[in-house]
MARLORO-474015 format. One line per field, with one value per residue (C-alpha): residue number from 1; x, y, z. Coordinates in pm, whole numbers, padded with zeros to 5 digits. Example, Ala and Ser with C-alpha at 12.3 -4.5 7.8 and 13.67 -1.06 7.14 Angstrom:
% MARLORO-474015
nr (1  2)
u (01230  01367)
v (-00450  -00106)
w (00780  00714)
//
This chain:
% MARLORO-474015
nr (1  2  3  4  5  6  7  8  9  10  11  12  13  14  15  16  17  18  19  20  21  22  23  24  25  26  27  28  29  30  31  32  33  34  35  36  37  38  39  40  41  42  43  44  45  46  47  48  49  50  51  52  53  54  55  56  57  58  59  60  61  62  63  64  65  66  67  68  69  70  71  72  73  74  75  76  77  78  79  80  81  82  83  84  85  86  87  88  89  90  91  92  93  94  95  96  97  98  99  100  101  102  103  104  105  106  107  108  109  110  111  112  113  114  115  116  117  118  119  120  121  122  123  124  125  126  127  128  129  130  131  132  133  134  135  136  137  138  139  140  141  142  143  144  145  146  147  148  149  150  151  152  153  154  155  156  157  158  159  160  161  162  163  164  165  166  167  168  169  170  171  172  173  174  175  176  177  178  179  180  181  182  183  184  185  186  187  188  189  190  191  192  193  194  195  196  197  198  199  200  201  202  203  204  205  206  207  208  209  210  211  212  213  214  215  216  217  218  219  220  221  222  223  224  225  226  227  228  229  230  231  232  233  234  235  236  237  238  239  240  241  242  243  244  245  246  247  248  249  250  251  252  253  254  255  256  257  258  259  260  261  262  263  264  265  266  267  268  269  270  271  272  273  274  275  276  277  278  279  280  281  282  283  284  285  286  287  288  289  290  291  292  293  294  295  296  297  298  299  300  301  302  303  304  305  306  307  308  309  310  311  312  313  314  315  316  317  318  319  320  321  322  323  324  325  326  327  328  329  330  331  332  333  334  335  336  337  338  339  340  341  342  343  344  345  346  347  348  349  350  351  352  353  354  355  356  357  358  359  360  361  362  363  364  365  366  367  368  369  370  371  372  373  374  375  376  377  378  379  380  381  382  383  384  385  386  387  388  389  390  391  392  393  394  395  396  397  398  399  400  401  402  403  404  405  406  407  408  409  410  411  412  413  414  415  416  417  418  419  420  421  422  423  424  425  426  427  428  429  430  431  432  433  434  435  436  437  438  439  440  441  442  443  444  445  446  447  448  449  450  451)
u (09372  09524  09842  09840  09839  10152  10258  10240  09880  09956  10230  10013  09878  10211  10359  10056  10088  10444  10393  10125  10342  10640  10547  10354  10202  10153  09825  09658  09442  09615  09301  09102  09332  09122  08857  09066  09375  09699  09795  10151  10314  10592  10670  10571  10600  10454  10109  10062  10135  10159  10105  10272  10011  10014  09709  09765  09636  09627  09809  09550  09713  10081  10152  10070  10124  10508  10532  10536  10671  10576  10722  11070  11115  11420  11567  11556  11675  11973  12065  12062  12260  12528  12539  12580  12913  13071  12905  12614  12630  12867  12765  12685  12838  13184  13146  12964  12909  12791  12450  12349  12506  12363  12019  12025  12132  11843  11578  11710  11672  11328  11191  11394  11483  11826  12000  11853  11850  11801  11617  11422  11055  10777  10718  11094  11091  10799  10976  11291  11090  10914  11244  11424  11147  11147  11528  11542  11335  11538  11867  11718  11630  11238  11203  10813  10750  10693  10334  10233  09919  09783  09451  09148  09163  09530  09779  10146  10275  10261  10586  10502  10593  10432  10120  10099  10007  09777  09408  09291  09138  09206  09587  09598  09346  09532  09837  09665  09837  10184  10118  10195  09901  09920  09651  09397  09236  08938  09014  08912  08839  08597  08242  08091  08079  08277  08530  08747  08970  08930  08628  08607  08493  08701  08472  08555  08917  08891  08668  08906  09195  09011  09023  09394  09434  09260  09460  09803  09706  09640  09898  10194  10431  10382  10359  10672  10516  10199  10216  09988  09936  09910  09588  09490  09439  09527  09439  09135  08983  09158  08991  09074  09084  09133  09501  09377  09374  09764  09819  09656  09837  10171  10111  09977  10263  10512  10323  10315  10666  10549  10719  10508  10590  10460  10415  10444  10507  10207  10144  10485  10636  10348  10046  09842  09928  10248  10588  10496  10140  10282  10360  09993  09985  10274  10603  10715  11041  10862  10575  10769  10725  10999  11025  10921  10891  10934  10909  10690  10750  11093  11269  10985  10862  11204  11379  11301  11417  11271  11404  11327  11437  11464  11571  11921  11780  11694  12028  12228  12050  12240  12572  12787  13097  12893  12785  12465  12341  12364  12095  12200  11951  12061  11962  12198  12110  12084  12137  12169  12376  12141  11818  11972  12056  11707  11564  11803  11683  11330  11398  11568  11248  11038  11274  11334  10978  10835  10599  10415  10274  10223  10022  09788  09679  09640  09448  09185  09130  09122  08873  08637  08664  08550  08204  08018  08151  08089  07723  07662  07341  07529  07832  07889  08144  08349  08678  08996  09322  09608  09627  09427  09062  08825  08461  08241  07986  07664  07637  07566  07790  08045  08295  08238  08633  08709  08430  08547  08912  08813  08587  08843  09105  08868  08849  09221  09247  09412  09199  09243  08942  08951  08601  08348  08595  08733  09040  09251  09627  09777  10140  10186  10270  09892  09760  09413  09302  09428  09253  08929  08966  09006  08682  08479  08608  08547  08187  08137  08286  08065  07752  07835  07905  07603  07356)
v (05410  05693  05667  05752  06132  06329  06445  06795  06857  07207  07087  07119  07450  07611  07478  07585  07948  07957  07852  08109  08388  08287  08049  08137  07813  07691  07680  07842  08143  08204  08360  08020  07880  08091  07822  07515  07494  07379  07018  07003  06664  06543  06202  05958  05598  05389  05539  05728  06092  06159  06490  06661  06504  06152  06146  05951  06032  05796  05974  05908  06141  06055  06396  06570  06264  06207  05930  05593  05341  05489  05751  05676  05388  05183  05112  05469  05597  05360  05487  05845  05793  05606  05873  06142  05986  06040  06322  06547  06802  06917  07153  06968  07249  07138  06840  06513  06241  05875  05918  06160  05952  05631  05787  05930  05592  05413  05663  05651  05274  05298  05563  05496  05891  06013  06277  06380  06751  06761  07029  07068  07049  06980  07327  07366  07064  07203  07543  07340  07147  07459  07646  07352  07309  07687  07699  07387  07552  07872  07675  07522  07872  07828  08135  08167  07857  08033  07914  07604  07411  07242  07084  07261  07202  07126  07185  07195  07404  07755  07928  08169  07944  07642  07850  07994  07626  07573  07622  07598  07936  07963  07934  08122  08418  08637  08630  08638  08962  08818  08500  08431  08385  08003  07789  07557  07255  07040  06787  06419  06344  06120  06141  05854  05595  05280  05162  04862  04919  05313  05496  05714  05660  05627  05868  06140  06088  06091  06398  06590  06476  06604  06943  06920  06800  07121  07347  07184  07206  07562  07696  07444  07708  07896  07597  07465  07204  07034  06955  06697  06512  06155  05975  06158  06545  06564  06896  06918  06649  06329  06345  06040  05976  05718  05646  05672  06050  06033  05800  06039  06346  06174  06096  06455  06612  06419  06494  06873  06906  06997  06862  06641  06711  06433  06587  06268  06466  06288  06011  05854  05588  05351  05579  05477  05104  05103  05255  05555  05629  05675  05290  05248  05470  05278  05114  05180  05397  05631  05684  05810  06179  06433  06542  06370  06557  06370  06471  06399  06016  06010  06012  05835  06146  06215  06513  06777  06644  06660  06605  06648  06344  06426  06264  06263  06468  06758  06721  06745  07073  07239  07074  07333  07561  07876  07909  08085  07780  07573  07520  07771  07684  07608  07529  07548  07206  07037  06661  06675  06365  06307  06347  06118  05857  05858  05821  05522  05356  05413  05234  04963  04888  04896  04621  04414  04411  04379  04667  04721  04375  04357  04683  04534  04250  04509  04740  04469  04410  04780  04837  04569  04739  05080  04925  05096  05437  05351  05270  05574  05762  06096  05956  05973  05945  05681  05618  05423  05396  05219  05325  05631  05622  05910  06004  06304  06396  06566  06864  07244  07327  07581  07474  07104  07038  07223  07041  06695  06768  06867  06560  06335  06474  06412  06051  06002  06018  06280  06380  06662  06699  06889  07072  06811  06531  06302  06100  05840  05811  05637  05504  05167  05015  05068  04727  04599  04686  05037  05087  04959  05194  05475  05376  05356  05679  05861  05731  05856  06189  06216  06133  06386  06679  06600  06558)
w (13066  13282  13473  13853  13911  13980  14316  14176  14082  13945  13710  13416  13496  13552  13242  13036  13176  13096  12747  12676  12805  12587  12293  11972  11891  11525  11318  11620  11711  12046  12191  12174  12456  12674  12637  12516  12733  12595  12693  12838  12738  12985  12821  12555  12480  12196  12095  12428  12526  12891  13056  13353  13585  13446  13222  12897  12542  12249  11963  11687  11425  11480  11614  11280  11069  11151  11394  11241  11502  11821  12053  12211  11980  12121  11781  11657  11999  11974  11630  11729  12041  11846  11593  11873  11963  11623  11428  11518  11224  10951  10676  10345  10144  10042  10276  10293  10560  10573  10693  10418  10150  10266  10314  09957  09811  09979  09883  09527  09520  09666  09428  09115  09117  09118  09329  09668  09782  10153  10354  10688  10654  10405  10293  10216  10011  09797  09754  09646  09375  09249  09216  09054  08803  08711  08708  08488  08233  08248  08205  07892  07765  07810  08035  07969  08181  08513  08632  08840  08833  09140  09246  09385  09791  09747  10043  09990  10281  10418  10319  10038  09738  09875  09962  09615  09507  09806  09779  10163  10219  10598  10518  10190  10198  10439  10203  09880  09770  09811  09613  09246  09029  08957  08805  08990  08818  08954  09195  09124  09479  09679  09588  09802  09520  09561  09286  09359  09659  09629  09778  09447  09082  08761  08592  08839  08770  08390  08409  08607  08386  08078  08231  08290  07936  07795  08009  07909  07551  07572  07819  07827  07718  08035  08283  08446  08651  08788  09157  09322  09664  09528  09615  09925  09960  10340  10476  10245  10470  10368  10030  09829  09443  09197  09068  08714  08752  08827  08538  08294  08454  08399  08040  07981  08149  07921  07627  07692  07832  08187  08503  08750  09115  09356  09709  09908  10228  10388  10179  10183  10399  10391  10473  10176  10193  09967  10060  09834  09693  09347  09340  09309  08997  08814  08880  08522  08497  08218  08455  08760  08868  08779  09135  09473  09797  10120  10479  10799  10864  10705  11047  11225  11394  11550  11374  11116  10778  10420  10080  09705  09470  09107  08768  08627  08345  08575  08762  08443  08336  08651  08598  08448  08469  08542  08911  08833  08640  08967  09220  09477  09742  10099  10457  10759  10870  10528  10563  10936  11037  11336  11119  10847  11097  11235  10882  10820  11142  11019  10686  10876  11061  10745  10596  10909  11016  10664  10760  10446  10437  10818  10787  10528  10763  11049  10816  10759  11131  11218  10930  11085  11432  11256  11203  11474  11350  10996  11096  11312  11180  11163  10980  10610  10330  10515  10333  10410  10214  10378  10740  10693  10808  10758  10775  10777  11070  10984  11216  11187  11486  11357  11635  11591  11537  11856  12058  11926  12012  12363  12417  12273  12516  12808  12712  12660  12264  12068  11772  11537  11317  10989  10985  11027  10902  11176  11071  11230  11125  11434  11452  11289  11635  11746  11849  11809  12165  12141  11805  11949  12244  11996  11817  12125  12277  11958  11938  12294  12197  11893  12084  12353  12118  11907  12214)
//
């Protein structure tokens, strides 16, 4: 599946050397690149990334979960090019423009929530939701509500506020002295038992919700909000759980006057089989979250954009003659016209192509193609929700994730395991042949690494 080699055989090496000399890469111990070289990407199309020498890699992780409709999608390309000819950016403080207004209106209709506050990335959206919740209670005179509750193994971002509600040691431990003392509750995640369409048990959900109930009963006066990744804890290893937990959590937060923040940064825009994961919890207005954080797939993988949607009740608590009671948070590129236009084009594709329904049929076919991996003797805890597939590999290799990453690249597939967990989250435009290739090459990579 490789394209012809470039006429400049050292193109990759040169670009890698320049990158190592000038770029500090994210989520990376840079010294590891002495053994695991960077991959210089020169172009991309559909599900394929192509390096400077013409080798192609199937993007099985949607470039960190952002790409929905393939690289260089012609419809999103056209929308951005059209927007460039009229308005690239104008500050959203004191001004407005059509792309931001239209996107806010459409997201509001999709979620049932009210005003939209735009930002640049997922962690920024989480920061905004946390600050809004705290400030809301302060505006109401409830100054004691200063803590936040999150799930064990949760991940909500790596800025300090987002990291304070994150429970992934590799990200959090080095910065522990800087983080607020928030509260963790047990996660209701996957335990290997089947229950309907969800690879988890109802009993796990209720047991975890009981612990949340006890906490809120005892400490609701000091808790501003409970933040949660609906149905899937991504960075924890695609740990999935039953929607019953979120139903209970919503009811408890309402009962004890605590906000519920749904972090749909990864789960939004169709990843779990519905437009938003929360739709599998309830579509009732009184069961909606108080805040919803969105990012990643919102622009189809094109441009940085995130947002927080909240209720009219929250919005009204900031609406006042006094400036200090307003929400004085800002980003220079808030509501970028280009990014909003890319997001509008992404939503257009969802509507015109009936993507959610089409993905359900595709998911059934792809899940059948997963059978050889599911039956591998070293594979366990296979789980699938929407267009997310994950499984654990039994091995004592401390560097298993790095080895699988390298073995996958050698076979033309981009995998990014989380510990011993391998997952697939490919773009929605992946076809049956490409998915079958992904399965076969992943099998070969596993067998090589475990040999």
